[in-house]
PATOR-576922 format. One record per residue (C-alpha): x, y, z. Coordinates in pm, 1 decimal, decimal comma. Layout:
N
[node [X Y Z]]
...
***
This chain:
636
[node [0,5 -21,2 -18,3]]
[node [137,4 376,0 -103,0]]
[node [170,9 571,5 169,4]]
[node [-4,9 941,7 172,3]]
[node [220,5 1231,6 84,4]]
[node [119,3 1461,4 380,8]]
[node [199,3 1364,5 710,7]]
[node [-26,2 1523,0 923,6]]
[node [-327,7 1304,1 897,6]]
[node [-663,3 1341,2 1094,1]]
[node [-877,4 1027,2 1152,4]]
[node [-1010,7 1098,5 832,7]]
[node [-751,3 1172,7 635,9]]
[node [-775,7 1554,0 658,3]]
[node [-477,6 1750,5 729,3]]
[node [-421,7 1855,6 1084,1]]
[node [-222,9 2163,7 1145,6]]
[node [-0,3 2201,5 1431,4]]
[node [-217,3 2313,3 1777,4]]
[node [-158,0 2634,0 1901,6]]
[node [-116,6 2498,7 2274,5]]
[node [205,0 2275,2 2145,9]]
[node [442,3 2530,2 2295,1]]
[node [246,6 2573,4 2599,6]]
[node [232,5 2185,7 2658,0]]
[node [603,5 2151,3 2586,9]]
[node [683,6 2402,3 2863,0]]
[node [466,2 2231,2 3079,2]]
[node [761,6 1937,4 3067,4]]
[node [973,3 2184,4 3270,0]]
[node [762,5 2086,2 3564,3]]
[node [978,3 1708,0 3505,8]]
[node [1327,5 1927,8 3533,9]]
[node [1186,1 2113,7 3861,3]]
[node [1531,3 2130,1 4069,4]]
[node [1745,5 2231,2 3732,2]]
[node [1452,0 2494,4 3634,3]]
[node [1418,4 2653,7 3988,7]]
[node [1789,8 2702,8 4018,2]]
[node [1848,2 2831,4 3643,8]]
[node [1539,3 3098,5 3686,9]]
[node [1677,0 3160,0 4040,0]]
[node [2007,8 3240,0 3918,2]]
[node [1821,0 3483,3 3649,3]]
[node [1679,0 3703,4 3909,5]]
[node [1966,8 3738,3 4096,2]]
[node [2173,9 3852,1 3786,8]]
[node [1902,0 4067,9 3686,3]]
[node [1860,3 4258,8 4001,7]]
[node [2233,0 4276,4 4022,5]]
[node [2239,4 4423,1 3663,4]]
[node [1957,9 4690,1 3777,1]]
[node [2185,8 4805,7 4058,7]]
[node [2490,0 4944,4 3870,6]]
[node [2287,2 5273,9 3720,5]]
[node [2219,3 5359,4 4069,4]]
[node [2589,4 5315,5 4156,3]]
[node [2684,6 5534,0 3842,5]]
[node [2544,4 5813,5 3897,1]]
[node [2650,1 5821,1 4247,0]]
[node [2979,7 5847,5 4087,3]]
[node [2889,0 6139,3 3893,9]]
[node [2697,8 6290,2 4157,5]]
[node [3003,8 6262,7 4377,4]]
[node [3260,3 6366,1 4066,1]]
[node [3013,3 6669,4 3987,9]]
[node [2993,7 6788,1 4346,3]]
[node [3345,8 6767,6 4370,6]]
[node [3433,4 6982,5 4116,4]]
[node [3152,5 7211,1 4197,7]]
[node [3409,6 7244,2 4560,9]]
[node [3687,5 7253,1 4407,3]]
[node [3596,5 7529,4 4192,5]]
[node [3419,9 7727,4 4464,4]]
[node [3676,8 7683,2 4714,7]]
[node [3963,8 7811,4 4493,4]]
[node [3750,6 8135,7 4497,3]]
[node [3877,1 8443,5 4742,5]]
[node [3696,9 8382,5 5069,8]]
[node [3453,2 8669,2 5039,4]]
[node [3348,7 8517,2 4710,3]]
[node [3353,6 8134,5 4847,2]]
[node [3034,8 8218,2 5111,7]]
[node [2838,4 8396,7 4800,6]]
[node [2903,8 8098,5 4543,1]]
[node [2832,4 7851,9 4844,5]]
[node [2446,6 8022,1 4890,6]]
[node [2425,6 8060,1 4505,6]]
[node [2472,5 7662,7 4425,0]]
[node [2274,5 7559,2 4771,6]]
[node [2495,9 7482,7 4995,5]]
[node [2753,6 7548,7 5229,9]]
[node [3088,6 7587,3 5300,2]]
[node [3137,6 7312,7 5491,9]]
[node [2918,2 7092,3 5286,8]]
[node [3141,6 7168,9 4994,0]]
[node [3475,4 7085,8 5217,1]]
[node [3272,1 6760,6 5267,7]]
[node [3224,3 6703,8 4918,6]]
[node [3618,5 6777,5 4816,5]]
[node [3747,6 6502,1 5072,9]]
[node [3466,1 6248,3 5003,5]]
[node [3441,7 6246,3 4632,2]]
[node [3781,2 6045,8 4567,0]]
[node [3612,1 5782,6 4836,2]]
[node [3264,8 5762,4 4738,7]]
[node [3412,4 5676,9 4381,6]]
[node [3629,4 5411,7 4455,3]]
[node [3389,8 5249,9 4680,6]]
[node [3082,2 5276,2 4370,1]]
[node [3362,3 5142,0 4137,9]]
[node [3441,5 4834,2 4384,1]]
[node [3039,2 4780,2 4433,9]]
[node [2990,8 4775,3 4065,0]]
[node [3293,2 4538,1 4016,4]]
[node [3147,0 4311,6 4277,6]]
[node [2824,5 4326,1 4136,1]]
[node [2951,7 4259,8 3797,4]]
[node [3149,9 3916,1 3947,8]]
[node [2824,4 3865,0 4133,8]]
[node [2629,0 3859,8 3792,5]]
[node [2885,0 3675,2 3602,9]]
[node [2846,5 3386,9 3818,5]]
[node [2474,2 3350,0 3861,6]]
[node [2475,6 3421,0 3458,1]]
[node [2700,4 3104,8 3466,6]]
[node [2471,0 2918,3 3677,3]]
[node [2174,2 3034,9 3509,2]]
[node [2277,9 2961,5 3185,5]]
[node [2402,1 2602,4 3242,8]]
[node [2100,3 2507,3 3453,9]]
[node [1875,9 2643,6 3135,1]]
[node [2066,5 2405,4 2909,0]]
[node [2037,9 2113,2 3159,0]]
[node [1678,0 2201,8 3185,2]]
[node [1683,5 2185,3 2792,3]]
[node [1856,3 1871,5 2775,9]]
[node [1643,6 1701,4 2990,6]]
[node [1322,5 1808,8 2822,9]]
[node [1438,1 1697,7 2492,2]]
[node [1542,0 1380,5 2616,6]]
[node [1219,8 1315,7 2778,3]]
[node [1045,6 1384,5 2422,9]]
[node [1275,1 1188,8 2220,7]]
[node [1204,8 920,1 2444,2]]
[node [808,7 964,2 2458,5]]
[node [802,5 987,7 2052,7]]
[node [1054,0 657,4 2023,8]]
[node [807,1 489,9 2265,9]]
[node [485,7 629,2 2076,4]]
[node [633,0 543,9 1745,7]]
[node [689,9 196,2 1892,1]]
[node [297,2 167,3 1993,3]]
[node [158,0 289,6 1717,6]]
[node [-34,5 32,5 1488,3]]
[node [89,0 -72,7 1156,0]]
[node [-169,3 167,2 924,4]]
[node [-10,0 443,4 1091,1]]
[node [333,5 356,3 961,2]]
[node [157,5 261,3 613,9]]
[node [35,8 666,8 613,6]]
[node [374,5 782,8 733,0]]
[node [712,9 822,3 568,4]]
[node [1033,8 714,2 772,6]]
[node [1215,1 1047,6 705,7]]
[node [931,6 1259,4 806,1]]
[node [917,5 1040,2 1172,6]]
[node [1308,4 1124,2 1193,2]]
[node [1289,0 1498,3 1140,0]]
[node [1051,5 1539,6 1465,2]]
[node [1203,8 1312,7 1692,0]]
[node [1564,9 1518,9 1606,7]]
[node [1542,0 1851,8 1445,5]]
[node [1229,2 1949,4 1564,2]]
[node [1287,9 1830,5 1959,9]]
[node [1613,9 2022,1 1900,4]]
[node [1397,1 2371,5 1764,4]]
[node [1207,0 2324,5 2071,3]]
[node [1500,2 2268,7 2279,3]]
[node [1646,6 2577,3 2164,3]]
[node [1361,0 2762,0 2272,2]]
[node [1365,6 2656,1 2624,4]]
[node [1712,5 2663,4 2661,8]]
[node [1734,7 3011,9 2519,7]]
[node [1412,9 3197,5 2409,9]]
[node [1210,7 3112,6 2694,9]]
[node [1494,9 3238,1 2977,7]]
[node [1540,3 3537,3 2766,4]]
[node [1189,7 3586,3 2778,5]]
[node [1151,1 3555,0 3101,6]]
[node [1484,7 3783,4 3205,4]]
[node [1313,1 4077,7 2932,6]]
[node [994,0 4127,1 3116,3]]
[node [1163,4 4100,0 3457,3]]
[node [1415,3 4335,0 3330,2]]
[node [1160,8 4569,9 3167,6]]
[node [887,2 4560,6 3431,5]]
[node [1146,4 4586,1 3734,8]]
[node [1279,0 4905,8 3533,1]]
[node [948,9 5051,2 3425,7]]
[node [920,5 5076,8 3817,1]]
[node [1232,8 5228,3 3894,7]]
[node [1148,8 5512,9 3634,5]]
[node [848,9 5569,7 3760,4]]
[node [974,7 5639,4 4104,5]]
[node [1292,2 5859,5 3970,1]]
[node [1136,0 6067,0 3705,4]]
[node [753,7 5977,6 3641,4]]
[node [723,2 6258,1 3367,3]]
[node [1020,0 6138,5 3186,2]]
[node [878,5 5781,0 3242,6]]
[node [535,8 5895,2 3050,3]]
[node [713,2 5976,6 2742,2]]
[node [820,8 5644,8 2716,9]]
[node [567,4 5397,3 2802,6]]
[node [361,2 5464,5 2424,4]]
[node [669,4 5314,2 2243,0]]
[node [612,1 4978,6 2438,1]]
[node [234,7 4874,8 2284,6]]
[node [403,7 4949,0 1963,7]]
[node [666,2 4713,5 1975,3]]
[node [459,8 4433,9 2137,1]]
[node [212,7 4476,3 1858,4]]
[node [470,8 4473,0 1588,7]]
[node [602,1 4129,0 1752,2]]
[node [258,0 3954,3 1758,3]]
[node [234,2 4050,4 1381,1]]
[node [527,3 3896,1 1296,1]]
[node [471,1 3573,3 1529,1]]
[node [185,5 3554,4 1344,2]]
[node [337,1 3550,9 1015,3]]
[node [658,1 3328,3 1080,0]]
[node [480,9 3074,3 1249,1]]
[node [284,3 2944,1 937,1]]
[node [652,9 3004,5 758,4]]
[node [843,3 2807,3 1004,8]]
[node [593,7 2507,8 962,5]]
[node [656,5 2506,8 579,6]]
[node [1024,3 2495,9 642,5]]
[node [1022,2 2168,9 811,9]]
[node [803,0 1983,7 605,9]]
[node [1049,7 2066,5 366,4]]
[node [1327,9 1938,3 590,2]]
[node [1176,1 1645,5 641,3]]
[node [1142,4 1608,2 311,7]]
[node [1450,8 1626,3 218,4]]
[node [1544,7 1375,4 473,1]]
[node [1294,8 1074,3 337,5]]
[node [1461,2 1141,2 30,9]]
[node [1768,8 1059,5 192,9]]
[node [1651,9 798,9 386,4]]
[node [1527,3 636,6 117,2]]
[node [1788,1 663,9 -115,2]]
[node [2096,8 554,9 162,2]]
[node [1839,3 249,3 211,0]]
[node [1812,9 161,9 -131,1]]
[node [2173,9 250,1 -293,8]]
[node [2201,9 -72,8 -448,0]]
[node [1918,4 -2,6 -612,9]]
[node [1994,3 305,9 -740,7]]
[node [2378,4 241,2 -857,7]]
[node [2240,2 -142,8 -1015,4]]
[node [1984,4 105,5 -1253,1]]
[node [2276,1 372,8 -1273,3]]
[node [1992,5 678,8 -1130,8]]
[node [2251,7 860,6 -917,7]]
[node [2187,8 1183,1 -1148,6]]
[node [1826,7 1148,2 -1136,4]]
[node [1851,1 1084,2 -761,7]]
[node [2077,5 1398,3 -712,3]]
[node [1840,1 1602,5 -899,6]]
[node [1539,2 1460,2 -686,7]]
[node [1742,1 1574,6 -383,7]]
[node [1871,8 1883,1 -546,9]]
[node [1503,5 1984,6 -641,6]]
[node [1392,6 1921,1 -259,9]]
[node [1688,3 2102,4 -106,3]]
[node [1616,7 2385,1 -331,6]]
[node [1271,6 2442,4 -213,8]]
[node [1380,4 2407,6 148,8]]
[node [1628,3 2691,8 99,4]]
[node [1350,3 2887,4 -80,0]]
[node [1138,1 2870,5 222,3]]
[node [1442,0 2928,3 459,2]]
[node [1521,0 3266,5 216,4]]
[node [1127,0 3383,7 299,9]]
[node [1210,4 3307,9 643,2]]
[node [1488,3 3503,1 642,4]]
[node [1335,9 3857,4 446,1]]
[node [1074,1 3821,4 748,1]]
[node [1333,2 3834,1 1008,5]]
[node [1576,2 4082,7 808,4]]
[node [1265,8 4314,2 808,4]]
[node [1183,9 4286,4 1175,6]]
[node [1524,4 4344,6 1328,5]]
[node [1615,9 4685,8 1184,6]]
[node [1218,6 4745,9 1254,9]]
[node [1283,6 4679,8 1659,6]]
[node [1578,2 4923,4 1653,1]]
[node [1378,4 5185,0 1464,9]]
[node [1111,7 5148,4 1749,4]]
[node [1412,4 5171,3 2038,4]]
[node [1595,9 5455,8 1851,9]]
[node [1264,9 5652,8 1861,2]]
[node [1233,2 5610,8 2223,0]]
[node [1607,7 5698,6 2263,1]]
[node [1514,1 6025,7 2070,8]]
[node [1173,2 6106,0 2270,0]]
[node [1400,5 6044,8 2581,0]]
[node [1654,2 6264,9 2499,3]]
[node [1425,5 6573,5 2406,6]]
[node [1243,0 6570,5 2692,0]]
[node [1525,2 6509,9 2959,5]]
[node [1734,3 6771,0 2768,1]]
[node [1404,7 6994,4 2846,3]]
[node [1433,3 6930,9 3210,5]]
[node [1799,0 6962,3 3266,3]]
[node [1779,7 7294,4 3115,5]]
[node [1455,8 7396,2 3335,4]]
[node [1681,4 7248,5 3641,2]]
[node [1403,5 7009,9 3733,7]]
[node [1613,3 6708,9 3626,7]]
[node [2030,7 6677,7 3703,0]]
[node [2316,6 6527,4 3505,0]]
[node [2411,7 6228,4 3700,0]]
[node [1977,2 6156,7 3727,0]]
[node [1997,2 6148,8 3366,3]]
[node [2277,5 5945,2 3301,7]]
[node [2116,0 5706,1 3562,7]]
[node [1737,4 5713,8 3365,8]]
[node [1944,6 5692,2 3055,8]]
[node [2139,4 5374,2 3169,2]]
[node [1781,0 5242,6 3296,3]]
[node [1647,0 5309,3 2951,3]]
[node [1835,6 5110,1 2832,5]]
[node [1732,7 4821,5 3013,2]]
[node [1393,2 4907,4 2831,2]]
[node [1483,4 4910,7 2519,5]]
[node [1742,2 4581,6 2559,7]]
[node [1467,5 4354,4 2619,3]]
[node [1236,6 4488,5 2323,1]]
[node [1554,7 4422,2 2108,0]]
[node [1586,4 4076,1 2258,4]]
[node [1210,0 4033,6 2201,7]]
[node [1272,9 3974,7 1795,3]]
[node [1513,8 3682,6 1869,8]]
[node [1264,0 3567,4 2094,7]]
[node [965,5 3609,2 1863,6]]
[node [1176,3 3436,9 1588,8]]
[node [1290,2 3142,4 1825,8]]
[node [941,0 3087,3 1962,1]]
[node [789,5 3091,5 1607,0]]
[node [1000,5 2806,3 1516,2]]
[node [986,6 2644,4 1846,3]]
[node [608,0 2672,4 1787,3]]
[node [549,5 2492,0 1467,8]]
[node [798,6 2225,2 1591,4]]
[node [588,8 2156,7 1937,7]]
[node [228,2 2126,4 1724,4]]
[node [448,3 1890,9 1487,7]]
[node [584,6 1704,6 1777,4]]
[node [268,7 1657,1 2001,3]]
[node [95,2 1536,9 1639,2]]
[node [289,4 1209,7 1698,1]]
[node [231,0 1187,3 2075,1]]
[node [-167,8 1260,3 2010,9]]
[node [-182,7 1011,3 1738,2]]
[node [-435,3 737,1 1801,1]]
[node [-336,8 399,8 1745,4]]
[node [-586,1 178,7 1542,9]]
[node [-518,7 -126,5 1708,8]]
[node [-497,3 -101,7 2071,3]]
[node [-569,0 -305,7 2403,5]]
[node [-964,9 -314,7 2505,3]]
[node [-1010,9 -113,8 2826,0]]
[node [-1150,7 -496,2 2951,7]]
[node [-882,3 -691,1 2815,7]]
[node [-755,0 -943,2 2943,6]]
[node [-415,9 -1160,3 2886,3]]
[node [-460,2 -1471,0 2678,4]]
[node [-330,7 -1797,0 2847,0]]
[node [-118,8 -2065,8 2679,2]]
[node [-295,5 -2149,1 2381,3]]
[node [-361,1 -2469,0 2168,5]]
[node [-309,3 -2320,8 1857,8]]
[node [-750,9 -2332,6 1689,8]]
[node [-764,7 -2033,8 1446,2]]
[node [-1099,5 -1925,9 1349,9]]
[node [-1152,3 -1692,8 1080,7]]
[node [-1538,9 -1561,8 1126,2]]
[node [-1658,3 -1386,1 769,4]]
[node [-1356,1 -1190,1 790,8]]
[node [-1341,2 -866,5 567,9]]
[node [-1099,2 -627,6 572,5]]
[node [-1000,1 -243,3 462,2]]
[node [-685,4 -94,5 464,8]]
[node [-749,9 276,1 624,9]]
[node [-903,4 529,3 369,3]]
[node [-1001,8 241,7 118,1]]
[node [-1342,2 170,1 16,3]]
[node [-1231,1 -142,2 -172,2]]
[node [-1183,8 -478,1 70,4]]
[node [-867,0 -650,5 64,5]]
[node [-1032,6 -975,2 247,7]]
[node [-1420,1 -1007,6 157,3]]
[node [-1603,8 -1281,0 370,9]]
[node [-1330,0 -1518,8 444,1]]
[node [-1416,0 -1780,5 675,0]]
[node [-1199,6 -2095,1 806,7]]
[node [-1062,4 -2306,3 1096,0]]
[node [-726,1 -2422,7 1144,1]]
[node [-710,0 -2681,5 1383,2]]
[node [-432,0 -2739,1 1680,7]]
[node [-127,2 -2852,1 1509,9]]
[node [-239,2 -2818,7 1160,7]]
[node [-5,0 -2695,9 895,4]]
[node [-237,5 -2428,4 621,6]]
[node [-62,1 -2320,6 318,9]]
[node [-186,4 -1993,8 153,1]]
[node [-162,8 -1983,2 -202,8]]
[node [-303,3 -1726,6 -493,2]]
[node [-179,6 -1461,5 -697,3]]
[node [-9,4 -1166,6 -573,5]]
[node [-289,2 -903,5 -435,7]]
[node [-520,5 -1184,4 -352,8]]
[node [-502,1 -1167,8 25,3]]
[node [-241,8 -1392,6 170,8]]
[node [-21,9 -1155,2 352,8]]
[node [-334,4 -978,0 500,0]]
[node [-456,7 -1306,6 650,8]]
[node [-123,7 -1355,8 814,8]]
[node [-118,3 -968,7 965,6]]
[node [-455,3 -1051,3 1072,7]]
[node [-356,3 -1282,6 1345,4]]
[node [-103,6 -1099,6 1559,2]]
[node [-318,6 -801,4 1514,9]]
[node [-67,3 -643,1 1285,3]]
[node [-459,3 -496,4 1189,6]]
[node [-804,2 -557,2 1336,0]]
[node [-1092,4 -665,5 1099,8]]
[node [-1308,1 -447,8 925,8]]
[node [-1625,2 -725,8 993,6]]
[node [-1626,5 -1026,0 1139,7]]
[node [-1369,1 -1193,7 1394,3]]
[node [-1063,8 -1364,4 1418,6]]
[node [-1050,3 -1614,2 1697,7]]
[node [-774,2 -1792,6 1891,7]]
[node [-872,2 -2104,7 2084,1]]
[node [-1243,0 -1940,0 2091,7]]
[node [-1127,8 -1613,2 2212,2]]
[node [-1193,7 -1261,4 1961,8]]
[node [-790,5 -1153,4 1960,0]]
[node [-926,7 -822,5 2009,7]]
[node [-1046,7 -916,4 2397,0]]
[node [-716,4 -998,6 2465,8]]
[node [-371,4 -818,5 2554,7]]
[node [-151,5 -776,1 2251,8]]
[node [169,8 -882,2 2422,8]]
[node [30,4 -1185,1 2550,9]]
[node [-93,9 -1276,2 2204,3]]
[node [229,2 -1163,4 2034,3]]
[node [458,7 -1341,3 2249,2]]
[node [301,4 -1665,9 2185,1]]
[node [316,0 -1622,5 1763,0]]
[node [645,5 -1675,5 1592,2]]
[node [669,9 -1518,4 1276,1]]
[node [929,2 -1449,6 958,4]]
[node [818,7 -1179,5 760,9]]
[node [848,1 -1172,7 388,1]]
[node [1071,5 -895,3 352,8]]
[node [1357,0 -973,0 603,7]]
[node [1490,4 -720,9 889,0]]
[node [1781,5 -766,6 1055,6]]
[node [1959,1 -523,8 1324,9]]
[node [2310,6 -388,7 1385,4]]
[node [2470,3 -604,9 1640,4]]
[node [2595,5 -981,6 1613,8]]
[node [2459,0 -1292,9 1465,4]]
[node [2377,5 -1409,4 1861,2]]
[node [2168,0 -1097,6 1915,7]]
[node [1990,0 -1114,4 1624,7]]
[node [1856,9 -1455,5 1690,6]]
[node [1772,2 -1392,9 2081,0]]
[node [1616,6 -1052,1 1945,2]]
[node [1254,1 -1171,4 2098,5]]
[node [1462,9 -1364,4 2396,4]]
[node [1754,7 -1135,9 2512,1]]
[node [1842,3 -1393,1 2788,5]]
[node [1844,9 -1724,4 2612,0]]
[node [2157,6 -1901,1 2627,6]]
[node [2422,5 -1970,4 2371,2]]
[node [2327,9 -2325,7 2359,0]]
[node [1977,4 -2235,9 2277,6]]
[node [2043,9 -1971,6 2009,0]]
[node [2234,2 -2239,3 1888,8]]
[node [1971,6 -2505,1 1881,7]]
[node [1736,9 -2304,0 1732,6]]
[node [2030,7 -2189,1 1440,2]]
[node [2076,6 -2569,6 1355,1]]
[node [1714,7 -2611,7 1316,2]]
[node [1708,0 -2326,7 1085,0]]
[node [2017,1 -2436,9 914,4]]
[node [2166,9 -2183,1 981,0]]
[node [2469,0 -2284,1 1223,6]]
[node [2677,7 -2432,9 944,6]]
[node [2729,3 -2082,0 767,4]]
[node [2758,2 -1915,9 1111,2]]
[node [3047,8 -2108,5 1229,0]]
[node [3249,5 -2072,7 872,6]]
[node [3254,6 -1663,8 978,3]]
[node [3592,4 -1578,8 1184,2]]
[node [3382,9 -1491,7 1521,3]]
[node [3095,3 -1787,5 1509,5]]
[node [2779,6 -1606,6 1683,0]]
[node [2966,5 -1291,9 1743,1]]
[node [3001,8 -1167,9 1364,8]]
[node [2866,5 -833,3 1321,8]]
[node [2581,4 -832,1 1066,0]]
[node [2586,5 -494,4 955,3]]
[node [2354,6 -267,9 900,9]]
[node [2000,0 -459,5 766,2]]
[node [2215,4 -723,8 802,1]]
[node [2472,5 -609,5 496,4]]
[node [2718,8 -828,5 545,6]]
[node [2509,2 -1168,5 468,5]]
[node [2294,0 -1290,0 200,4]]
[node [1951,6 -1295,0 134,7]]
[node [1964,9 -1681,4 204,9]]
[node [2174,5 -1626,7 511,3]]
[node [1925,5 -1329,2 689,1]]
[node [1620,8 -1555,6 618,3]]
[node [1804,6 -1870,6 823,1]]
[node [1885,8 -1623,7 1101,1]]
[node [1491,5 -1464,0 1055,6]]
[node [1351,7 -1822,1 1065,0]]
[node [1602,2 -1900,8 1382,9]]
[node [1469,7 -1608,5 1532,5]]
[node [1119,2 -1713,4 1526,9]]
[node [1224,4 -2069,3 1635,7]]
[node [1372,3 -1947,9 1949,4]]
[node [1051,1 -1796,0 2069,5]]
[node [856,1 -2191,0 2080,0]]
[node [561,4 -2067,2 1963,4]]
[node [270,4 -2193,7 1945,7]]
[node [124,5 -2018,5 1640,0]]
[node [417,2 -2034,3 1335,8]]
[node [372,5 -1793,2 1073,2]]
[node [618,0 -1791,8 797,2]]
[node [542,6 -1516,8 515,5]]
[node [719,0 -1708,1 213,6]]
[node [1012,7 -1768,0 429,9]]
[node [1210,8 -1970,8 186,3]]
[node [1171,6 -1711,2 -91,3]]
[node [1511,5 -1602,2 -100,8]]
[node [1711,9 -1918,8 -97,0]]
[node [1832,7 -2164,1 -310,3]]
[node [1638,1 -2505,6 -389,4]]
[node [1918,6 -2700,5 -172,9]]
[node [1915,0 -2463,0 134,1]]
[node [1525,9 -2519,7 98,1]]
[node [1476,6 -2841,9 112,2]]
[node [1707,5 -2850,7 434,1]]
[node [1507,7 -2566,4 579,8]]
[node [1169,2 -2699,1 500,7]]
[node [1291,7 -3099,2 617,5]]
[node [1353,8 -2883,7 986,5]]
[node [1061,2 -2670,8 962,5]]
[node [825,3 -3031,6 904,5]]
[node [980,2 -3160,3 1184,3]]
[node [924,6 -2821,7 1407,0]]
[node [554,5 -2757,0 1287,4]]
[node [469,0 -3053,1 1459,5]]
[node [260,2 -3008,0 1713,0]]
[node [227,8 -2608,7 1609,1]]
[node [-54,8 -2441,7 1429,2]]
[node [171,6 -2289,0 1139,3]]
[node [29,2 -2073,0 851,0]]
[node [296,1 -2076,4 538,9]]
[node [285,0 -1855,4 213,6]]
[node [543,0 -1978,1 -36,5]]
[node [535,0 -2029,3 -435,1]]
[node [690,9 -2378,4 -437,7]]
[node [528,9 -2713,9 -450,7]]
[node [700,4 -2805,7 -116,7]]
[node [597,0 -2623,4 104,7]]
[node [224,8 -2727,4 -1,2]]
[node [217,6 -3075,3 -102,2]]
[node [189,6 -3213,0 304,5]]
[node [-3,1 -2904,5 420,0]]
[node [-306,3 -3030,3 653,7]]
[node [-497,3 -2774,1 458,7]]
[node [-432,9 -2515,4 142,8]]
[node [-652,5 -2209,4 133,4]]
[node [-664,7 -2064,3 -208,7]]
[node [-710,3 -1712,6 -238,3]]
[node [-855,0 -1499,3 -538,8]]
[node [-917,6 -1134,2 -526,5]]
[node [-943,6 -1139,6 -173,7]]
[node [-1190,5 -1432,1 -134,8]]
[node [-1153,3 -1763,6 11,2]]
[node [-1252,7 -1958,3 -319,7]]
[node [-1109,3 -2351,8 -217,0]]
[node [-956,0 -2500,6 63,9]]
[node [-863,6 -2865,6 108,2]]
[node [-569,8 -3087,3 53,4]]
[node [-339,0 -3099,5 -232,9]]
[node [-574,7 -3392,9 -370,8]]
[node [-870,6 -3301,3 -299,1]]
[node [-802,7 -2941,5 -452,9]]
[node [-657,6 -3097,3 -780,5]]
[node [-1017,9 -3275,6 -802,1]]
[node [-1244,0 -3008,7 -691,5]]
[node [-1083,9 -2688,5 -783,6]]
[node [-963,3 -2557,8 -1109,8]]
[node [-758,0 -2205,4 -981,2]]
[node [-570,6 -2469,9 -773,7]]
[node [-487,7 -2699,6 -1040,1]]
[node [-403,9 -2358,2 -1290,4]]
[node [-166,5 -2270,9 -1018,0]]
[node [-15,1 -2666,3 -945,8]]
[node [8,6 -2691,1 -1298,5]]
[node [190,5 -2382,3 -1437,4]]
[node [377,6 -2274,3 -1117,7]]
[node [433,3 -2558,6 -935,3]]
[node [489,6 -2874,6 -1100,9]]
[node [857,4 -2759,6 -1224,6]]
[node [951,2 -2716,3 -869,4]]
[node [797,8 -3044,9 -731,9]]
[node [1049,3 -3211,1 -1044,0]]
[node [1344,4 -2981,5 -874,7]]
[node [1304,6 -3102,9 -514,3]]
[node [1236,8 -3455,7 -624,3]]
[node [1631,3 -3416,2 -787,2]]
[node [1728,7 -3241,7 -484,0]]
[node [1589,3 -3539,3 -258,6]]
[node [1748,3 -3753,1 -450,1]]
***
């Protein structure tokens, strides 16, 4: 079945946009990192307060310098003129002498305090930055693990509809963008609002008239940021979609690199990748244009505010209601008003990216699996192996055409059931319904008389051994791959399973034996070797139900003969479902099911079907007779 091109699909196949609450939900993960979060934001408060103390100390230094300079000037005058000048300056000679004597000490003290506050700010800024990074990494760790766990639990139909590259992007790039906002953007936002709020309070108490001239600038800036946030977030969503497409092409190409080289498609694949990368770059440039316009506009607003303060502050100095030290202090505090406004541009950029990524992340975490344990599901006890299909009809997600139509049969415990039919007849669908990889659309599948939908998935699948048509091995040793479903298995058990699958001999031919690395996707092994390891992996579980989906399709006739002999022995006492294209797997079957276009058109033994089923007779004569002759020659 082909995957749908769009990742974000609702239950009825409609595109699903990222939710606005995704970012708030992600921020809620701070609760899981409570200790580091409290330390980070506590250090932020202390560092910010230390920063806010500096302008007042600078004012003290300037006032001390101004008073000292005034005192020096007046005290150099003749004795008669000193009293008159002091009175004109609104002070006394004693105060002037004190100002002259204390000026240097006040400057040194204030300078030392400024240095102390700078050291304190640096120390707590380091603590804040490190703990914020630790917090964000912890949240990224939690999210990646939740995404991975959710992907493991989602049903096959979900993976049918979604591409691997898309899922990889959400677990990596989207999580990283969200982490970056929590590590930097959220901290900067908290610092900006703390700095802005406390500074406005200080300015209001210092000079409320001058403060009023600044206030109209703030709502203008905030409105601009809200507009840019609303414009940029959809752009970041599109960027992430394009990154996912690039990753999908890359993943598919690497997975199929042998096919690409075999068909000399390197240039065409390069062109396909370049087109996707070019599309991504185009959207990145659209974002760049928006942000390139945002930051100059932010600084324009800040400069307008400074120009307003410069004019009205200068007027107050000329009018004698504001001295130079107060003006300098006010100007420094004003930087703490406009600096956060400038930071908000960067914060909005990070927030828009994080919001888009959070929505994409929670699409996965909120996805509903089509196959789940029922609320009252009970563990399935040890099974005997009877399998019943009761009028089973099945349709894939989003499709109205049934893949199976009203299929009914019974497999008795210990029987071997062979499934035959043309490609697309429904053979693989039948074996997918037994372990509930999919749920039936109509009818029921029963094991020992119990509907498989009424038992827990783990208890059901743990009693079924499966060898899929497409063999998948994992990076690691041969032993680890055979023991994949039973990691606690001893080496003796692994060897016994390998011998039963005719794999022991070729495994021991490797220098490292069972410790031989198989490489990514089993690249160092042949198709037949991978197939036999997969069979050993299933047999190690000693299952009551055995499913072999064309499990000997990748081996030669001699190897197949030995595998089949071993399987004939191992299938004794087990209910086995076998899909195969060769006669050796069906001649001795207790029951052969013949499928045509999703319908069960005949069932019975080989001899019975030769007499009663034209379709089976045609398959036998056209496809299987030659194999039977080859099998006889191999056996001889």
